[in-house]
Every structure is written in structure tokens, then in C-alpha cells.
C-alpha positions as CSV (number, residue, x, y, z in Angstrom):
1,S,-93.3,152.4,-8.1
2,H,-95.7,149.6,-8.5
3,R,-95.1,146.6,-6.6
4,Q,-96.2,143.1,-8.2
5,V,-99.1,141.6,-5.9
6,R,-98.6,138.1,-5.4
7,R,-102.2,135.8,-4.6
8,I,-102.0,133.8,-1.3
9,E,-103.5,130.4,-3.0
10,S,-102.8,127.0,-4.0
11,P,-101.4,126.1,-7.7
12,E,-104.5,124.3,-7.6
13,R,-107.0,126.8,-7.1
14,R,-105.5,129.0,-9.6
15,Q,-105.9,126.4,-12.0
16,L,-109.4,125.8,-11.5
17,E,-110.0,129.6,-11.6
18,D,-107.9,130.0,-15.1
19,F,-110.2,127.0,-16.6
20,G,-113.6,128.2,-14.9
21,S,-112.7,131.9,-16.5
22,Q,-112.1,130.1,-19.9
23,L,-115.5,128.6,-19.5
24,F,-117.1,131.6,-18.5
25,Q,-115.7,133.5,-21.9
26,A,-116.7,131.1,-23.9
27,L,-120.0,130.9,-22.5
28,F,-121.0,134.5,-21.8
29,S,-119.1,136.4,-24.8
30,G,-121.1,139.0,-26.9
31,P,-125.2,139.3,-26.6
32,V,-125.1,136.5,-24.1
33,G,-122.7,138.6,-22.0
34,E,-124.5,141.4,-21.9
35,C,-128.0,139.6,-21.3
36,L,-126.1,138.0,-18.0
37,G,-125.2,141.8,-17.0
38,R,-129.0,143.0,-17.4
39,S,-130.3,139.8,-15.6
40,R,-127.9,140.6,-12.8
41,I,-129.2,144.3,-12.3
42,A,-132.8,143.2,-12.6
43,A,-132.3,140.2,-9.8
44,E,-130.4,142.4,-7.5
45,S,-133.2,145.6,-7.7
46,R,-135.7,142.8,-7.0
47,D,-133.5,141.6,-3.9
48,A,-133.9,138.2,-5.7
49,G,-131.6,135.6,-6.9
50,L,-130.9,134.4,-10.6
51,R,-130.9,131.0,-12.1
52,I,-128.6,130.2,-15.3
53,R,-130.2,127.2,-16.9
54,L,-127.9,125.2,-19.3
55,R,-129.3,123.1,-22.1
56,L,-126.2,121.5,-23.9
57,P,-125.9,119.1,-26.7
58,G,-124.4,116.0,-25.8
59,A,-120.9,116.8,-27.0
60,L,-120.9,119.7,-24.4
61,A,-122.9,118.1,-21.4
62,N,-120.0,116.4,-19.8
63,I,-117.9,119.5,-19.4
64,P,-117.9,120.8,-15.6
65,W,-119.6,123.9,-16.4
66,E,-119.9,124.2,-12.5
67,Y,-116.6,125.7,-12.5
68,L,-117.6,129.0,-14.4
69,H,-115.7,131.7,-12.9
70,D,-116.3,135.5,-13.3
71,A,-113.4,137.5,-12.4
72,E,-116.0,140.0,-10.7
73,Y,-118.3,137.9,-8.8
74,G,-115.7,134.3,-8.5
75,F,-117.2,130.8,-9.1
76,L,-120.8,131.1,-10.0
77,G,-121.8,127.9,-8.5
78,M,-120.8,128.8,-5.1
79,S,-122.9,131.7,-5.0
80,P,-125.8,131.8,-2.8
81,E,-127.7,134.2,-5.1
82,T,-126.8,132.1,-8.2
83,A,-128.5,128.8,-9.3
84,L,-126.4,126.8,-12.0
85,V,-129.0,124.3,-13.6
86,R,-128.5,122.1,-16.2
87,Y,-132.0,121.3,-18.0
88,V,-132.9,118.3,-20.4
89,D,-135.1,119.3,-23.2
90,M,-138.4,117.4,-23.2
91,P,-141.1,117.2,-25.9
92,V,-143.5,117.2,-22.5
93,P,-143.1,119.9,-19.9
94,P,-143.1,118.4,-16.4
95,R,-146.5,118.4,-14.7
96,P,-147.2,120.4,-11.7
97,F,-148.0,118.8,-8.6
98,P,-148.9,121.0,-5.4
99,V,-147.5,119.3,-2.2
100,S,-149.1,119.8,0.9
101,P,-146.9,119.3,4.3
102,P,-145.3,117.6,5.4
103,L,-143.0,117.0,2.5
104,R,-142.0,113.3,2.9
105,I,-138.6,112.0,2.2
106,L,-137.1,108.7,1.8
107,A,-133.6,108.0,2.2
108,M,-131.6,105.1,0.5
109,I,-128.2,104.5,1.8
110,S,-126.3,101.6,-0.3
111,A,-123.1,100.6,1.3
112,P,-122.2,96.9,-0.7
113,S,-119.5,95.3,1.1
114,D,-117.4,94.6,-2.2
115,V,-116.9,98.5,-2.9
116,P,-115.1,101.3,-0.9
117,G,-116.5,102.3,2.1
118,L,-118.3,106.0,2.3
119,E,-119.2,108.1,4.6
120,T,-122.5,107.4,4.7
121,E,-123.5,107.7,8.4
122,Q,-122.1,111.3,8.1
123,E,-123.9,112.1,4.9
124,W,-127.4,110.8,6.4
125,G,-126.4,113.1,9.8
126,K,-125.7,116.0,7.5
127,L,-129.1,115.6,6.0
128,R,-131.0,115.0,9.0
129,G,-129.2,118.0,10.4
130,S,-130.0,120.4,7.4
131,L,-133.4,119.7,8.2
132,G,-133.7,119.8,11.7
133,D,-135.7,122.8,12.1
134,L,-138.5,121.8,9.8
135,I,-138.6,118.0,10.9
136,D,-139.3,119.8,14.5
137,Q,-141.9,121.7,12.9
138,S,-143.7,118.6,11.3
139,I,-143.3,120.2,7.6
140,V,-140.8,117.6,6.7
141,E,-140.7,113.8,7.4
142,V,-137.5,111.7,6.7
143,D,-137.6,108.1,6.6
144,R,-134.6,105.8,6.2
145,L,-134.5,102.4,4.3
146,E,-133.3,99.5,6.4
147,A,-131.2,98.2,3.5
148,G,-130.0,99.4,0.0
149,T,-131.5,97.4,-2.3
150,L,-134.2,97.5,-5.0
151,A,-136.6,95.0,-2.8
152,A,-136.4,97.1,0.4
153,L,-137.3,100.2,-1.7
154,Q,-140.3,98.6,-3.5
155,R,-142.4,97.9,-0.3
156,P,-142.2,101.5,1.3
157,L,-143.0,102.9,-2.2
158,R,-146.2,100.9,-2.3
159,L,-147.3,101.6,1.1
160,N,-146.4,105.4,1.0
161,R,-146.6,108.6,-0.9
162,Y,-143.2,109.9,-0.8
163,H,-142.3,113.4,-2.5
164,V,-138.5,113.3,-2.4
165,L,-136.1,109.8,-2.9
166,H,-132.6,110.5,-1.7
167,F,-130.0,108.4,-2.6
168,I,-126.7,108.3,-0.8
169,G,-123.8,105.7,-2.5
170,H,-121.6,104.5,-5.4
171,G,-122.4,105.5,-8.9
172,V,-120.4,104.5,-12.1
173,Y,-120.0,105.4,-15.9
174,D,-119.4,102.1,-18.3
175,E,-117.3,104.2,-21.0
176,D,-117.9,101.1,-23.6
177,A,-121.7,100.9,-22.8
178,E,-122.1,104.5,-22.5
179,D,-124.4,104.4,-19.6
180,G,-124.3,104.9,-16.1
181,A,-125.4,102.9,-12.9
182,L,-125.9,103.3,-9.4
183,A,-124.2,100.6,-6.9
184,L,-126.8,99.2,-4.8
185,E,-127.0,96.2,-2.5
186,G,-127.5,92.7,-4.2
187,P,-127.3,89.2,-3.4
188,E,-125.2,88.7,0.1
189,G,-124.5,92.3,0.5
190,R,-122.3,92.5,-2.7
191,H,-123.2,95.5,-5.3
192,R,-125.5,95.3,-7.9
193,L,-125.7,97.9,-10.8
194,V,-128.7,99.3,-11.7
195,T,-129.4,101.6,-14.4
196,G,-131.3,104.8,-14.5
197,R,-133.7,103.1,-17.1
198,D,-134.0,100.4,-14.7
199,L,-134.7,102.4,-11.4
200,G,-137.1,104.8,-13.8
201,V,-139.3,101.8,-14.4
202,L,-139.3,101.3,-10.6
203,L,-140.1,104.8,-9.7
204,R,-142.1,105.9,-12.7
205,G,-145.4,104.7,-11.5
206,H,-145.5,106.5,-8.1
207,R,-147.0,109.9,-8.9
208,S,-146.2,111.7,-5.6
209,L,-142.8,111.3,-6.3
210,R,-141.7,115.0,-7.3
211,L,-137.6,114.8,-6.9
212,V,-134.7,112.4,-7.0
213,V,-131.4,113.5,-5.6
214,L,-128.5,111.1,-6.6
215,N,-125.6,111.8,-4.1
216,A,-123.5,109.6,-6.2
217,C,-120.2,110.1,-8.7
218,E,-121.1,109.8,-12.2
219,G,-124.9,110.4,-11.2
220,A,-125.3,113.1,-14.0
221,R,-122.9,111.9,-16.6
222,S,-123.8,111.4,-20.2
223,A,-123.1,109.7,-23.5
224,R,-121.5,112.0,-26.3
225,D,-124.0,111.0,-28.8
226,D,-127.3,110.2,-26.4
227,P,-128.3,113.0,-24.0
228,F,-130.1,110.3,-22.0
229,G,-127.2,107.9,-21.8
230,G,-127.0,108.8,-18.1
231,V,-128.7,107.7,-14.6
232,A,-130.2,111.2,-14.0
233,Q,-131.0,111.7,-17.6
234,A,-132.9,108.0,-18.0
235,L,-135.1,108.9,-14.9
236,V,-135.9,112.5,-16.6
237,R,-136.5,111.0,-19.7
238,Q,-139.2,108.8,-17.9
239,G,-140.6,111.8,-16.4
240,I,-139.3,111.6,-13.1
241,P,-137.8,115.1,-11.9
């Protein structure tokens, strides 16, 4: 006789798997699914990873595709062999820019006094810890701003050639304005909302900058009718990776 097998997992986990499976079936049905299968075989034969690029219209961009779940492979976004990357179509492709070591990273941590506190020091420790070996080998250098203000950001960008800006802090999305913003530190330590467009104006002239990391909520959320109506999208629109 066949005995029913019960899975030992939480209702939340099952809900995420069911939701992710529906996304997977919607995205990888028919010829697209067959293409994914061939690509996996090709990647495995070369002992390489697989990058899945998502280019989506505004109506679909805010769906959490990162929950894609394959019954055989599990959650695609959690696999170290699969990179799930969102792309915004641009009329001009990004300009190649070779970087000679050391790779220079500028960390900006914003902790305004009038918003809920974040574990920013723990995030800073994780960033330093994950790069520890590369820092010891002088392959990577990491600097931290003294304050999370626009003024504090401007001076080091003028004086040094940084390749990566890593932001840690709060992010918000305004439903009425259909635009996102980062909560930087303003006058008297209170928060100051800075949109992606405003931040892009500051960063655009620094040609050495090759990557901006937004460790913030709502940082990639976009408007339904405007694919560039968000912080990350606004930066990409101004040519900032």
C-alpha cells in the first residue's frame, strides 16, 4: 500500500513554493522552457553557471520573479549556479571600462534619527568580512563615509576614483508620485528623501564608477507605466550601472 508522505515545512514555505511554481510555469512554458533545458545542459557540460536575464514591461516588472521555483532545481534565485538578473533596455549599451586593482569601494551608511533603526553596523561587518581576503591581498579597498549625507558623499567622489558605491539604509516608494527615493541624513540628523534622478545627477560625472549597490527596501521598485520610475531604474537611465 502507498503511504502518503507529508513534507516537514512551514505553511509559509509551501505558499512561496506554490507561488514560485506558478511564476515558473508562466515564464518557462513551451519553447521557452525547452530553451532553458538546453541552456542548463550546455552550462553543465562546460562546468559553468547560467545567467537568466529578465527584460520585462512595467506591468510585469514589480512581480517578485526572484521567487521562481522549479520542482527539480528549487528556487532559481538561491542557486549559486544560476544568476537571475533584471535588465532595463537602453538605447545605448553600457561602455566597457576595465578596472586595474585595487577595486575601490565607497560605503555609504545612512541612519537618520527619525526613522526606525537598521542593523547597519552588522551590515558593515558583513561587507568587510566577505571581502576580508581580498582586502588583505590589496585587491580591494573599502572606505566608509563619516556621515550618510549628500555633502559627505560629494567630497570623496571628487578627490578619489571609486569603482563601487555601496549604499546601506532605508528606501521608500511613493504610490501617488510613482517614484522611489533613498532616506539619506539631512539637517539635524533627520531623514531627507533623495530620488534616483537627484542621486544620478551627483554620480553621473564620475566616470570611474562602475557599480551602485542599493541595500535598501523598494530600491528596485518601478512605476507601472514608467519603467524608469524607481531609484535603480533612474540611475540606469543616466548611464550608471
